[in-house]
N, C-alpha and C positions, 0 to 999 in steps of 0.2 A: 132608511137604513139599507145598506147594500147587503144582500145575502148571496153567497156564491156556492156553487157546488162543482164537483168534478166528475168527469166520466171519461173512461177510456173506451174507444171504439176500435175494434180489430176487424179487418176484412180479408177475405181470401177468395180465390176462384180455382175451379178445376178447368184447366184449358187443355183441350185435346184437339190436335190437328188445327190449331189456330182458332178454335171455337170455344167460347166460354159456355161450358155445359152447366155448371152450378156455381152459385155465388154463396159465400158464407159470411156471417157477421156475428160479432159478439160485442156486448156492451157491459162494462163493469162500472158500478157506482163506486167512486172513490171515497164517498162519505160512509158507505157501508159495503165493503168489497164482497160480502156474502151474497149481495144482490147482483146476479149476472144473468143476462139473457143471451141465448145463443140460438142461431137458426140457419137454415139454408133455403135457397130458392133454386128451382130447376129453371135454367134459362133456355134450354133447348131440350124439349121432352124426348124427341126421337134419339138425339145423341145420348141423353141420359139412359134411355133403355138399352142402348148398345154398349154403354160404358159404365153401367151401374156399379160394378165392383171397384173400378178406379175412383169413382166419385165417393163411394162409401169410405174407401181408404183415405182419400183426401179429407173428408169431413172428420174422420176419426183423428187424423193428424192435426187438423185445425182445432178440434175440441181439446186435444192434449195441450196444444200451445196456449189456448185461452185459459185453460185451468191452471197452467203454470204461471201465467201472468196474474191470475186471481190469487193463487197461493202466495206469490211474492208480496202482493199488497196486503193480504191478510197477515202475513208474518211481520211486515213493517208496522202494521197497526197495533199489534200486541207486543212488539219488541220494546223493552224498557229503554228509556232515554239514557244515553251514555254522555257523561260530561262532568 
C-alpha cells in the first residue's frame, strides 16, 4: 500500500558583498502544518560577526515568511469545503 506525505521546504540566505553569510531553512509538514522546523546556519563566522544585525533582521524576515506560509496551510486545513 502506498503511503504519501507532503512537506514544504523554504530556504533563504543572507548575502553580503557577494558572500553567503547565513543560510536559513524551514520545513512545514503538510499532513500536520502545526509541525514546522526552522533554523539558521552561519556560513561565514567572521562575516557574521561583522554583519550580525543584518543577519538577524534577515532571519526575522525569513521567519515571518515561513510563519505566513504555515498560517496559510493551517487555514486551508480547517476551512470548510465549499461546493
